MARROTI-56923 format. One record per residue (C-alpha): z, y, x; residue in three letters; residue number from 0. Coordinates in steps of 0.5 Angstrom, whole numbers, padded with zeros to 4 digits, m for minus. Layout:
BEGIN
      pz      py      px    aa     i
       Z       Y       X   ALA   NUM
...
END
This chain:
BEGIN
      pz      py      px    aa     i
    0292    0293    0178   MET     0
    0287    0289    0181   SER     1
    0286    0281    0180   THR     2
    0284    0277    0186   GLU     3
    0278    0272    0185   VAL     4
    0279    0267    0190   ARG     5
    0275    0260    0192   VAL     6
    0277    0255    0187   PRO     7
    0279    0248    0189   THR     8
    0273    0244    0190   LEU     9
    0275    0237    0189   GLY    10
    0277    0231    0194   GLU    11
    0275    0232    0201   SER    12
    0271    0239    0200   VAL    13
    0275    0244    0204   THR    14
    0269    0250    0204   GLU    15
    0263    0252    0201   ALA    16
    0257    0257    0202   THR    17
    0256    0263    0198   ILE    18
    0249    0262    0195   GLY    19
    0248    0268    0190   GLN    20
    0252    0274    0188   LEU    21
    0251    0276    0181   PHE    22
    0255    0282    0181   LYS    23
    0256    0288    0186   LYS    24
    0261    0293    0187   VAL    25
    0262    0298    0181   GLY    26
    0259    0293    0176   ASP    27
    0263    0292    0169   ALA    28
    0265    0284    0168   VAL    29
    0267    0281    0162   SER    30
    0272    0275    0163   ALA    31
    0269    0268    0164   ASP    32
    0262    0272    0166   GLU    33
    0260    0268    0173   PRO    34
    0261    0273    0179   ILE    35
    0258    0268    0185   VAL    36
    0255    0262    0186   GLU    37
    0258    0257    0191   LEU    38
    0254    0251    0194   GLU    39
    0258    0245    0197   THR    40
    0256    0239    0200   ASP    41
    0256    0236    0193   LYS    42
    0255    0240    0188   VAL    43
    0253    0248    0186   THR    44
    0258    0251    0182   ILE    45
    0259    0258    0179   GLU    46
    0266    0262    0180   VAL    47
    0267    0266    0173   PRO    48
    0271    0273    0173   ALA    49
    0278    0271    0171   PRO    50
    0279    0278    0167   VAL    51
    0275    0283    0164   SER    52
    0274    0290    0168   GLY    53
    0270    0293    0174   THR    54
    0269    0290    0180   LEU    55
    0272    0294    0185   GLU    56
    0271    0290    0192   ALA    57
    0267    0284    0194   ILE    58
    0269    0281    0201   SER    59
    0264    0276    0202   VAL    60
    0256    0276    0203   ASN    61
    0251    0271    0201   GLU    62
    0250    0265    0206   GLY    63
    0258    0266    0208   ASP    64
    0262    0260    0209   THR    65
    0268    0260    0206   VAL    66
    0274    0256    0205   GLU    67
    0278    0254    0199   VAL    68
    0283    0260    0197   GLY    69
    0279    0265    0201   ALA    70
    0278    0272    0197   LEU    71
    0272    0273    0194   ILE    72
    0273    0279    0190   ALA    73
    0278    0284    0187   ALA    74
    0277    0286    0179   ILE    75
    0280    0292    0177   ALA    76
    0283    0289    0170   ALA    77
    0283    0292    0163   GLY    78
    0277    0292    0158   ALA    79
    0270    0293    0161   ALA    80
    0268    0300    0161   PRO    81
    0264    0302    0155   ALA    82
    0257    0304    0156   LYS    83
    0256    0312    0155   SER    84
    0252    0314    0149   ALA    85
    0250    0320    0154   GLU    86
    0243    0318    0157   GLU    87
    0245    0317    0165   PRO    88
    0241    0322    0169   LYS    89
    0235    0319    0173   GLN    90
    0234    0320    0180   ASP    91
    0228    0324    0181   PRO    92
    0225    0319    0186   LYS    93
    0226    0314    0181   THR    94
    0222    0318    0175   GLU    95
    0217    0319    0180   GLU    96
    0216    0312    0182   SER    97
    0216    0310    0175   LYS    98
    0210    0315    0173   ALA    99
    0206    0312    0179   GLU   100
    0207    0305    0177   ALA   101
    0200    0302    0175   PRO   102
    0198    0302    0168   LYS   103
    0201    0295    0164   GLY   104
    0206    0295    0169   GLU   105
    0212    0297    0165   ALA   106
    0219    0298    0168   ALA   107
    0223    0292    0167   LYS   108
    0229    0293    0162   PRO   109
    0236    0292    0163   ALA   110
    0238    0284    0161   GLU   111
    0238    0284    0154   ALA   112
    0244    0281    0150   PRO   113
    0242    0275    0146   ALA   114
    0241    0275    0139   ALA   115
    0248    0276    0135   GLY   116
    0252    0278    0141   THR   117
    0253    0284    0145   GLU   118
    0254    0279    0151   MET   119
    0248    0279    0156   PRO   120
    0246    0272    0158   PRO   121
    0250    0269    0164   ALA   122
    0246    0270    0171   PRO   123
    0244    0263    0172   SER   124
    0241    0263    0165   ALA   125
    0238    0270    0165   ALA   126
    0234    0267    0172   LYS   127
    0232    0261    0168   MET   128
    0229    0264    0162   MET   129
    0225    0269    0166   GLU   130
    0222    0264    0170   GLU   131
    0220    0260    0164   ARG   132
    0218    0266    0160   ASP   133
    0223    0265    0155   ILE   134
    0226    0270    0150   GLU   135
    0233    0271    0150   PRO   136
    0233    0272    0143   SER   137
    0230    0265    0142   SER   138
    0236    0261    0145   VAL   139
    0243    0260    0142   ALA   140
    0249    0262    0146   GLY   141
    0255    0257    0146   SER   142
    0259    0261    0151   GLY   143
    0265    0266    0149   LYS   144
    0263    0271    0144   ARG   145
    0256    0268    0144   GLY   146
    0254    0268    0151   GLN   147
    0248    0264    0153   VAL   148
    0249    0259    0159   LEU   149
    0245    0255    0163   LYS   150
    0246    0249    0159   GLU   151
    0244    0253    0153   ASP   152
    0237    0254    0156   VAL   153
    0236    0247    0158   LEU   154
    0238    0245    0151   LYS   155
    0233    0250    0149   ALA   156
    0228    0247    0154   LEU   157
    0229    0240    0151   ASP   158
    0228    0242    0144   THR   159
    0222    0245    0145   THR   160
    0219    0240    0149   GLY   161
    0218    0245    0155   SER   162
    0219    0242    0162   SER   163
    0222    0245    0168   LYS   164
    0216    0242    0172   ALA   165
    0211    0246    0168   GLU   166
    0213    0253    0171   ALA   167
    0212    0254    0179   PRO   168
    0218    0253    0183   ALA   169
    0221    0260    0186   PRO   170
    0219    0260    0193   ALA   171
    0224    0259    0198   ALA   172
    0227    0265    0201   PRO   173
    0224    0266    0208   ARG   174
    0229    0267    0214   ALA   175
    0224    0269    0219   ALA   176
    0216    0271    0218   ARG   177
    0211    0266    0221   ALA   178
    0211    0266    0228   GLU   179
    0203    0265    0229   ASP   180
    0197    0264    0225   GLN   181
    0199    0257    0224   GLY   182
    0204    0259    0219   GLY   183
    0210    0257    0222   GLU   184
    0217    0258    0218   GLU   185
    0224    0258    0219   ARG   186
    0228    0257    0213   VAL   187
    0236    0255    0214   LYS   188
    0238    0249    0211   MET   189
    0242    0249    0205   THR   190
    0249    0246    0205   ARG   191
    0248    0240    0201   LEU   192
    0242    0238    0206   ARG   193
    0246    0240    0212   GLN   194
    0252    0235    0210   THR   195
    0247    0230    0208   ILE   196
    0244    0230    0215   ALA   197
    0251    0230    0218   LYS   198
    0253    0224    0214   ARG   199
    0247    0220    0215   LEU   200
    0248    0221    0222   LYS   201
    0255    0219    0222   ASP   202
    0254    0213    0219   ALA   203
    0249    0211    0224   GLN   204
    0254    0212    0229   ASN   205
    0260    0209    0227   SER   206
    0258    0203    0223   ALA   207
    0256    0197    0226   ALA   208
    0250    0197    0221   MET   209
    0246    0191    0219   LEU   210
    0240    0190    0214   THR   211
    0239    0183    0211   THR   212
    0233    0182    0206   PHE   213
    0231    0177    0200   ASN   214
    0226    0178    0195   GLU   215
    0227    0177    0187   VAL   216
    0222    0174    0182   ASP   217
    0223    0180    0177   MET   218
    0219    0176    0171   LYS   219
    0225    0173    0167   PRO   220
    0228    0180    0167   VAL   221
    0221    0184    0165   MET   222
    0220    0178    0160   ASP   223
    0227    0179    0157   LEU   224
    0226    0187    0157   ARG   225
    0220    0187    0154   ASN   226
    0223    0182    0148   SER   227
    0228    0187    0146   TYR   228
    0227    0194    0149   LYS   229
    0225    0197    0142   GLU   230
    0231    0194    0139   LEU   231
    0236    0196    0145   PHE   232
    0233    0203    0144   GLU   233
    0234    0203    0137   LYS   234
    0241    0200    0137   LYS   235
    0244    0204    0143   HIS   236
    0240    0210    0143   GLY   237
    0238    0209    0151   VAL   238
    0232    0206    0154   LYS   239
    0233    0199    0157   LEU   240
    0231    0200    0164   GLY   241
    0232    0195    0170   PHE   242
    0238    0199    0173   MET   243
    0243    0196    0168   GLY   244
    0241    0189    0170   PHE   245
    0242    0191    0177   PHE   246
    0248    0194    0176   THR   247
    0251    0188    0173   ARG   248
    0248    0183    0178   ALA   249
    0252    0187    0183   VAL   250
    0258    0188    0180   VAL   251
    0258    0180    0179   HIS   252
    0257    0179    0186   ALA   253
    0262    0184    0189   LEU   254
    0267    0180    0185   LYS   255
    0265    0174    0189   GLU   256
    0264    0177    0196   ILE   257
    0270    0183    0196   PRO   258
    0269    0185    0203   ALA   259
    0262    0188    0201   VAL   260
    0266    0193    0196   ASN   261
    0272    0194    0201   ALA   262
    0272    0200    0207   GLU   263
    0275    0201    0213   ILE   264
    0281    0206    0214   ASP   265
    0283    0206    0222   GLY   266
    0286    0199    0223   THR   267
    0286    0197    0216   ASP   268
    0281    0194    0211   ILE   269
    0282    0197    0204   ILE   270
    0280    0192    0198   TYR   271
    0278    0195    0192   LYS   272
    0280    0191    0185   ASN   273
    0274    0196    0181   PHE   274
    0267    0197    0182   ALA   275
    0265    0205    0182   HIS   276
    0257    0204    0183   ILE   277
    0254    0210    0186   GLY   278
    0247    0211    0184   VAL   279
    0242    0215    0189   ALA   280
    0238    0220    0185   VAL   281
    0233    0225    0189   GLY   282
    0233    0232    0187   THR   283
    0230    0238    0189   GLU   284
    0236    0240    0193   LYS   285
    0236    0233    0196   GLY   286
    0239    0226    0195   LEU   287
    0245    0226    0191   VAL   288
    0249    0220    0189   VAL   289
    0253    0220    0182   PRO   290
    0258    0215    0181   VAL   291
    0258    0210    0175   VAL   292
    0266    0209    0174   ARG   293
    0269    0202    0172   ASP   294
    0262    0199    0172   ALA   295
    0265    0192    0172   ASP   296
    0268    0194    0165   GLN   297
    0261    0196    0162   MET   298
    0256    0192    0158   SER   299
    0249    0193    0160   ILE   300
    0248    0198    0155   ALA   301
    0254    0202    0157   GLU   302
    0251    0202    0164   VAL   303
    0244    0205    0162   GLU   304
    0248    0211    0158   LYS   305
    0252    0213    0164   GLU   306
    0246    0213    0169   ILE   307
    0242    0216    0164   SER   308
    0247    0222    0163   ARG   309
    0248    0222    0171   LEU   310
    0241    0223    0172   GLY   311
    0240    0228    0167   ARG   312
    0246    0232    0170   ALA   313
    0243    0231    0177   ALA   314
    0236    0234    0176   ARG   315
    0239    0240    0172   ASP   316
    0244    0241    0177   GLY   317
    0250    0240    0172   GLN   318
    0254    0235    0176   LEU   319
    0261    0236    0177   SER   320
    0265    0234    0182   MET   321
    0268    0228    0179   ALA   322
    0261    0225    0178   ASP   323
    0261    0225    0185   MET   324
    0267    0222    0187   GLN   325
    0270    0215    0189   GLY   326
    0264    0210    0189   GLY   327
    0265    0204    0192   THR   328
    0258    0201    0193   PHE   329
    0251    0204    0192   THR   330
    0244    0202    0189   ILE   331
    0238    0206    0192   SER   332
    0232    0205    0188   ASN   333
    0226    0207    0193   GLY   334
    0221    0203    0188   GLY   335
    0220    0209    0184   VAL   336
    0217    0213    0189   TYR   337
    0213    0207    0191   GLY   338
    0217    0204    0197   SER   339
    0215    0197    0199   LEU   340
    0221    0196    0204   MET   341
    0226    0200    0207   SER   342
    0233    0199    0211   THR   343
    0238    0204    0207   PRO   344
    0243    0207    0211   ILE   345
    0250    0206    0209   LEU   346
    0254    0212    0204   ASN   347
    0260    0212    0208   ALA   348
    0266    0210    0208   PRO   349
    0263    0204    0203   GLN   350
    0261    0198    0207   SER   351
    0255    0196    0203   GLY   352
    0248    0199    0200   ILE   353
    0243    0195    0196   LEU   354
    0236    0198    0196   GLY   355
    0231    0196    0191   MET   356
    0223    0197    0192   HIS   357
    0217    0197    0188   LYS   358
    0215    0191    0184   ILE   359
    0209    0188    0186   GLN   360
    0205    0182    0184   GLU   361
    0204    0177    0189   ARG   362
    0202    0170    0190   PRO   363
    0208    0165    0190   VAL   364
    0209    0158    0190   VAL   365
    0213    0155    0184   VAL   366
    0214    0148    0183   GLY   367
    0209    0146    0188   GLY   368
    0204    0151    0185   GLN   369
    0201    0158    0187   VAL   370
    0202    0163    0182   VAL   371
    0202    0170    0181   VAL   372
    0209    0173    0180   ARG   373
    0212    0181    0180   PRO   374
    0216    0180    0186   MET   375
    0221    0186    0189   MET   376
    0224    0186    0196   TYR   377
    0231    0187    0196   LEU   378
    0235    0190    0202   ALA   379
    0242    0190    0203   LEU   380
    0245    0194    0209   SER   381
    0252    0193    0211   TYR   382
    0258    0194    0216   ASP   383
    0258    0188    0220   HIS   384
    0265    0190    0222   ARG   385
    0268    0188    0216   ILE   386
    0262    0184    0212   VAL   387
    0260    0178    0216   ASP   388
    0253    0175    0216   GLY   389
    0254    0169    0211   LYS   390
    0258    0174    0206   GLU   391
    0252    0179    0206   ALA   392
    0247    0173    0205   VAL   393
    0251    0170    0200   THR   394
    0252    0177    0196   PHE   395
    0244    0178    0196   LEU   396
    0243    0171    0194   VAL   397
    0248    0172    0188   ARG   398
    0244    0178    0186   VAL   399
    0238    0175    0186   LYS   400
    0240    0169    0182   GLU   401
    0243    0173    0177   SER   402
    0236    0177    0176   LEU   403
    0232    0171    0176   GLU   404
    0236    0168    0171   ASP   405
    0239    0174    0167   PRO   406
    0243    0170    0162   GLN   407
    0248    0169    0167   ARG   408
    0249    0176    0166   LEU   409
    0250    0176    0159   VAL   410
    0255    0169    0160   LEU   411
    0259    0172    0165   ASP   412
    0257    0166    0170   LEU   413
END
């Protein structure tokens, strides 16, 4: 009897995915919970595990195919995975010949060795990562079923040893076509994530009456407060005190006063949100993602910093879940970390507002009739003018500025 493997439910509003990588081929033995295929959606990349142990008897998809939720991926002949025969398999003469002709020092690559203390080979994604970073499988403790090494185990091992993914060169992108001329032109298919980013940004420009208003904020009060308490803060809460905690708290205070910025249009209705789920734009190797700090209006600065730290690590490691990406009501984008001095951020539809933070730069300003040098930051609020009036947008940005220039207001909830 065969067991079907189908595309699982991928989350709210996600109806299809792209086959990113097939880890197995027809005839391969598979174990329950062992990844069979990698799916790329417009939000995250996920692995689909085998529901039972057995032999992969059919595969219905190819790498690069677009599949809908519920589509058939493969079929597994159920039962225990076939045991390896004690008898040495016969070798293809051509294979033996090619081994004999291999240059000295280039030994044939052995089959994937199981991690120490288990008969389960590492998950394909984990094996690939260990190979790229030259990590011995025996040095990684597995947390999967029967001790299988998973991708997160390798990431944990890298953190423990102080290794950095940046130390290893990124694998070259697959070439979809050879160079057209000596100039080195190359054609590479866009990932599903990049296609979706492009489509959504253009849809936002086409559908919303987008407008941007600007202001600037003197960051000295926040920087002074941060410098005074950052060591004590980190010691108590186990996370660094950054600027995003202050900005998130300033935003949720302003959203309470100007609820239209936290609302969205649905047909001819306006939906006002009585909660604040703040999206935080994070740049990754695969493109921009916006994980969500849920119920940020109910969090302290320490809680916000902890959640942003968790989401940032998950985004960079490709470990974001669908739940991490859903339900945002307002977005904060920090282009300042890349050196941006000014920008006009594009709305993250169907949201009606997005705040752009920028580089903190010392500039001469007038304070109390005197020209002084202060660490200044430009703020940009892009908003949907169909729902947010100019007065509301300007008031919102002024409230954010006031909270940051007098951070005691955030502590006192003023």
